[in-house]
C-alpha positions in Angstrom: 0.0 0.0 0.0 1.3 3.4 -0.9 2.1 5.9 1.8 1.2 8.8 -0.5 -0.9 11.6 1.1 -4.5 12.4 0.3 -5.0 16.0 -1.0 -7.9 18.3 -0.6 -7.8 21.8 -2.1 -9.7 25.0 -2.9 -9.6 27.2 -6.0 -9.5 30.9 -5.3 -10.2 33.1 -8.3 -12.4 35.8 -9.7 -14.1 34.1 -12.6 -14.9 37.3 -14.4 -12.2 38.9 -16.6 -12.5 41.9 -18.9 -13.5 41.2 -22.5 -10.4 40.4 -24.6 -8.2 39.5 -21.7 -6.0 36.5 -22.2 -4.4 35.9 -18.8 -6.4 33.8 -16.4 -5.1 33.3 -12.8 -6.0 31.4 -9.7 -4.6 30.5 -6.3 -4.9 26.9 -5.3 -4.7 25.9 -1.6 -3.7 22.3 -1.0 -3.9 20.4 2.3 -2.1 17.0 2.4 -2.9 14.4 5.0 -0.6 11.4 5.5 -0.9 8.0 4.1 -1.7 4.8 5.9 1.2 4.7 8.3 -0.1 1.9 10.4 0.5 -0.6 7.5 3.5 1.0 5.8 7.1 1.0 6.7 9.0 4.3 7.1 9.9 5.7 3.7 13.4 5.3 2.4 15.3 8.5 3.0 18.9 9.9 3.1 19.8 13.0 5.1 23.0 15.1 4.6 24.0 17.8 7.1 26.5 20.3 5.7 28.2 22.7 8.1 30.5 25.5 7.4 33.9 25.0 9.0 35.7 27.9 7.3 38.0 30.1 9.3 35.3 32.6 10.3 33.5 29.8 12.2 36.1 30.3 14.9 35.2 33.9 15.5 33.8 33.7 18.1 34.7 30.2 19.2 31.2 29.4 20.4 30.1 29.4 16.7 31.8 26.2 15.8 30.9 24.6 19.1 27.2 25.5 18.5 27.5 24.1 15.0 28.8 20.8 16.3 25.9 20.7 18.9 23.3 21.5 16.3 24.5 18.8 14.0 24.4 16.3 16.8 20.9 17.4 17.7 19.8 16.9 14.0 21.5 13.4 14.0 19.4 12.5 17.1 16.2 13.4 15.2 17.1 10.9 12.3 14.9 7.9 12.8 16.6 4.5 13.2 17.5 2.9 9.9 17.5 6.2 7.9 20.8 6.9 6.2 22.6 10.1 7.2 25.9 11.8 6.4 27.8 14.8 7.6 29.9 17.1 5.3 32.4 19.7 6.6 32.4 22.6 4.2 35.2 25.1 3.6 36.9 25.8 0.2 36.5 22.0 -0.1 33.9 19.6 1.0 35.0 16.8 3.3 32.7 13.9 4.1 33.4 13.3 7.8 30.6 10.8 8.1 29.5 8.8 5.0 25.9 7.8 4.5 25.1 5.1 7.0 21.8 3.9 8.6 21.2 5.6 11.9 21.6 3.7 15.1 23.3 4.2 18.4 26.7 3.2 17.0 26.7 5.3 13.9 25.3 8.3 15.7 28.1 8.1 18.3 30.8 7.7 15.5 29.5 10.8 13.7 29.5 12.8 16.8 33.1 11.8 17.6 34.1 13.1 14.1 32.3 16.3 14.8 34.3 16.8 18.0 37.5 16.8 15.9 36.5 19.6 13.5 38.8 22.6 13.4 37.8 25.7 11.5 40.0 26.8 8.6 39.9 27.8 4.9 37.3 29.6 2.9 33.7 29.2 1.6 32.6 27.3 -1.5 28.9 26.5 -1.3 28.6 25.2 -4.8 31.3 22.6 -4.0 29.4 21.5 -0.9 26.3 21.1 -2.9 27.9 19.0 -5.6 29.5 16.7 -2.9 26.1 16.3 -1.4 24.6 15.4 -4.8 27.3 12.7 -5.1 26.3 11.2 -1.7 22.6 11.0 -2.5 22.9 9.9 -6.1 23.0 6.2 -5.2 19.5 6.4 -3.7 17.2 7.7 -6.5 14.0 6.5 -5.0 14.6 7.9 -1.5 13.5 11.1 0.1 16.7 13.1 -0.2 17.3 16.1 2.0 20.1 18.4 3.2 20.5 21.0 5.8 23.2 23.6 5.0 24.7 26.1 7.4 27.1 28.9 6.7 28.2 32.1 8.4 29.8 33.8 5.4 29.7 34.7 1.7 30.6 32.3 -1.1 34.0 33.9 -1.6 35.7 31.0 -3.4 33.3 30.7 -6.2 31.7 33.2 -8.7 28.0 33.8 -8.9 27.9 31.9 -12.1 29.7 28.9 -10.5 27.2 28.8 -7.6 24.3 29.1 -10.0 25.6 26.3 -12.1 26.1 24.0 -9.1 22.5 24.7 -8.0 21.2 23.9 -11.5 23.3 20.6 -11.5 21.7 19.6 -8.2 18.1 20.5 -8.9 15.9 17.5 -8.5 18.5 15.5 -6.8 17.8 16.7 -3.2 15.9 19.3 -1.2 18.0 21.8 0.8 17.1 23.9 3.8 19.6 26.7 4.2 20.5 28.7 7.3 22.9 31.6 7.8 24.2 32.3 11.3 25.0 35.8 12.3 24.9 38.6 9.8 27.9 38.2 7.4 26.3 35.9 4.8 24.4 36.7 1.6 20.7 36.4 1.5 20.8 36.4 -2.3 23.1 33.4 -2.3 21.1 31.3 0.2 17.9 32.2 -1.5 19.3 31.0 -4.8 20.2 27.7 -3.2 17.0 27.3 -1.3 14.7 28.1 -4.3 16.7 26.1 -6.7 16.6 23.0 -4.4 13.0 23.5 -3.2 13.9 24.3 0.4 13.8 27.2 2.9 16.3 29.8 4.0 16.5 31.8 7.1 18.8 33.5 9.7 19.9 32.1 13.0 20.7 35.3 14.9 22.9 33.7 17.6 24.9 30.5 17.7 22.8 29.4 20.7 19.8 29.1 18.4 21.4 26.6 16.0 20.5 23.4 17.8 16.7 24.1 18.1 16.6 25.2 14.4 18.4 22.1 13.2 16.3 19.8 15.3 13.1 21.3 13.9 14.3 21.1 10.3 15.3 17.4 10.7 12.0 16.5 12.5 10.1 18.1 9.6 12.1 16.1 7.1 11.3 12.9 9.0 7.6 13.6 8.5 7.9 13.5 4.7 6.3 10.4 3.2 6.7 10.6 -0.5 10.0 11.4 -2.3 8.6 13.3 -5.3 5.2 14.8 -6.1 4.6 16.9 -9.3 2.0 19.4 -10.0 0.2 18.4 -13.2 -1.3 21.1 -15.5 -3.5 20.2 -18.5 -4.3 23.1 -20.8 -6.7 23.2 -23.8 -5.4 23.6 -27.4 -4.3 27.2 -27.9 -3.6 27.9 -24.2 -0.1 28.5 -22.7 1.0 28.2 -19.1 2.7 31.4 -18.1 3.3 30.8 -14.4 3.4 28.0 -11.9 4.5 29.4 -8.5 4.5 27.8 -5.1 3.7 30.7 -2.8 3.6 28.9 0.6 5.2 27.6 2.7 8.2 28.8 0.7 8.1 30.9 -2.5 9.4 29.1 -5.5 8.8 29.8 -9.2 8.3 26.4 -10.7 7.6 27.5 -14.3 11.0 26.7 -15.7 11.0 23.2 -14.2 8.3 21.9 -16.6 8.7 18.4 -17.9 6.5 17.0 -20.6 3.7 14.9 -19.3 1.9 14.0 -22.5 -0.4 15.9 -24.9 -1.1 19.4 -23.5 0.2 18.3 -20.1 3.1 19.8 -18.1 4.6 18.3 -14.9 6.2 20.6 -12.3 8.2 18.7 -9.6 7.5 20.0 -6.1 9.8 17.7 -4.0 8.9 15.5 -1.1 5.6 15.8 0.7 4.1 14.7 4.0 1.2 16.0 6.1 1.4 19.7 5.3 -0.2 22.7 3.5 1.0 24.3 0.3 -0.4 27.0 -1.9 0.2 27.5 -5.7 -0.4 30.5 -8.1 -1.3 29.4 -11.6 -1.5 31.7 -14.6 -2.5 30.6 -18.1 -2.9 32.6 -21.4 -6.1 31.5 -23.1 -7.7 32.6 -26.3 -10.6 34.9 -25.1 -14.2 33.6 -25.4 -17.1 35.8 -26.3 -18.8 38.1 -23.8 -20.6 36.2 -21.0 -19.1 32.9 -22.2 -17.0 30.7 -19.9 -13.9 28.8 -21.0 -11.8 26.3 -19.1 -8.2 27.6 -18.8 -6.6 24.5 -17.1 -7.0 21.5 -15.0 -4.6 21.1 -12.1 -3.8 18.0 -10.1 -0.9 16.2 -8.4 0.9 12.9 -9.2 3.5 10.9 -7.5 6.6 10.5 -9.6 8.3 7.1 -9.7 12.0 6.3 -10.3 10.7 3.7 -12.8 7.3 3.8 -14.4 4.6 6.4 -15.1 3.4 9.0 -12.7 0.8 7.8 -10.3 -2.4 9.9 -9.6 -3.0 10.7 -5.9 -6.3 10.7 -4.1 -7.5 14.3 -4.3 -10.5 16.6 -4.5 -10.9 20.3 -5.0 -13.6 22.8 -4.1 -14.6 25.9 -6.1 -17.4 28.5 -5.8 -19.5 29.4 -8.8 -20.6 33.0 -9.7 -24.2 32.3 -8.3 -22.7 31.2 -4.9 -23.1 27.5 -5.4 -20.2 25.2 -4.9 -18.6 22.3 -6.8 -16.1 19.6 -5.9 -14.0 17.9 -8.6 -11.1 15.4 -8.8 -9.0 18.2 -10.4 -8.7 21.9 -9.6 -10.6 23.6 -12.4 -9.5 27.1 -13.4 -11.8 28.9 -15.9 -12.9 32.4 -16.8 -16.0 34.3 -17.9 -15.4 37.2 -20.1 -17.5 40.3 -19.5 -17.9 43.9 -20.7 -20.2 44.9 -17.8 -18.4 47.7 -16.0 -20.4 47.1 -12.9 -19.0 43.6 -12.5 -15.8 43.2 -10.5 -13.0 41.8 -12.7 -10.2 42.4 -10.2 -8.0 39.3 -9.6 -8.7 37.5 -6.4 -7.0 39.0 -3.3 -4.8 35.9 -2.9 -3.6 36.2 -6.5 -2.9 39.9 -6.0 -0.9 39.0 -2.9 1.3 36.7 -4.9 1.9 39.3 -7.5 2.6 41.9 -4.8 5.2 39.6 -3.2 7.3 39.7 -6.4 7.3 43.5 -6.3 8.1 43.6 -2.6 11.0 41.2 -2.9 12.5 43.2 -5.9 12.2 46.5 -4.0 13.8 45.0 -0.8 16.6 43.7 -3.0 17.1 47.2 -4.4 17.1 48.6 -0.8 19.7 46.0 0.2 21.9 46.9 -2.8 21.7 50.6 -1.9 22.6 49.8 1.7 25.6 47.8 0.7 26.7 50.7 -1.6 26.5 53.0 1.4 23.5 54.9 0.2 21.2 54.5 3.3 18.9 57.3 2.1 18.1 55.4 -1.1 17.6 52.2 0.9 15.1 54.0 3.2 13.3 55.5 0.1 12.8 52.1 -1.5 11.4 50.7 1.8 9.1 53.7 2.2 7.8 53.2 -1.3 7.2 49.5 -1.0 5.6 49.5 2.4 2.0 50.0 1.2 2.4 47.1 -1.3 3.7 44.8 1.5 0.7 45.9 3.7 -1.7 45.1 0.9 -0.2 41.7 0.5 -0.7 41.0 4.1 3.0 40.8 4.9 2.5 42.2 8.4 5.9 41.0 9.8 7.7 42.9 7.0 5.6 46.0 7.5 6.3 46.0 11.2 10.1 45.6 10.6 10.1 48.5 8.1 8.2 50.7 10.5 10.7 49.8 13.2 13.6 50.8 11.0 12.3 54.0 9.4 11.8 57.4 11.1 8.3 58.4 10.1 9.2 62.2 10.3 12.4 62.2 8.4 12.0 59.1 6.3 15.6 58.1 7.2 16.5 54.6 8.3 18.6 53.0 11.0 20.0 49.9 9.4 22.4 47.1 10.3 23.6 44.1 8.3 21.3 41.9 10.3 18.3 44.2 9.6 18.9 44.0 5.9 19.1 40.2 6.0 15.9 40.0 8.0 14.1 42.3 5.5 15.3 40.0 2.6 14.0 36.9 4.4 10.6 38.5 5.2 10.2 39.8 1.7 10.8 36.4 0.2 7.7 34.7 1.6 4.0 35.3 2.0 2.2 34.7 5.3 0.9 31.1 5.8 -2.8 30.4 5.9 -4.5 30.9 9.2 -7.3 28.5 8.3 -6.0 25.0 7.6 -9.3 23.8 6.1 -9.6 23.1 2.4 
């Protein structure tokens, strides 16, 4: 029996669009509940913990000590029998503990190797990623996950080299990235996290590493299926313009499309367990006549297999009709009704607008960060002032509060530190999660 989750979802969209419009958009909430665990063995999985051991990890000394403790805490969360490995990253990637099934003996051996780590050398994140890919390559059907910690910038590789490494590793494993302190690059870790379908965040103090690592590993242990893909069918003449996961982590999946058959695209989304995810879909459709409805796409999810065709999951989706009635289907149906009635609201759904706003907010915060790094704090403050109302409209309350805390409302000037800029970049890169878990 499969351990694949059951999916229930809801389609959010304004069905009415202005006459002549081609772009049709919707936000689809998906709630996954776990498979039949009582009759299924734990899924095959391999975990890799990658910790920065460059020279800067010795300043202050409690940083490397905390990294050792955090790695040990993550190892303790690995369930018995699940393979795990540890990589020490500097300008090279040293495997200090190769992939072995977790038990009391292998955990103790890995911790003994951790105790011998001495910081030194530089930072080459792309090299760390490629070494991780080599470690997981022998387990193509497993849930493959890495935790990556750094305290600095990728000084031993160019931007192009890091991007190439991320591209080479895409689809091989999922990677959650963490930066400790305030001397690392949000752009670099965001590139890695989005390319490898993971999260990125900041650990302000070394003392916070263990709890963060423990939570990341526990979440990975709850994954049940190695690879689920979002499946989009479009009618003849329609073109998919956007497939974007907007929660829990923001990832544009559009360029990841694989052919799934006639008029079908498959968009890999990584490993799933019991969780919530939200997706923004946009399709260009030949317009229908006024007051006519046309189907833009059908969205569903399939389990990808190492060998064999994709397997459909048990799933159902709810949508509301213009007259207030509701429907439930085995696929998420996205359609449109074209209208020239100026009294009829044709504004995209608020959830769709929030996703579009998030793109604008992230770009503006990136510009503010660039201005700050160039020493132009006035320009940084100006960009944050300009983007604040957009962030507020998108419901990004944590980011709005942080902007308000940093800007002087009377002078419009800002009080920034490196840590503030990193936190702004992190907050701008994600939308709030749903408060209502129902589908």
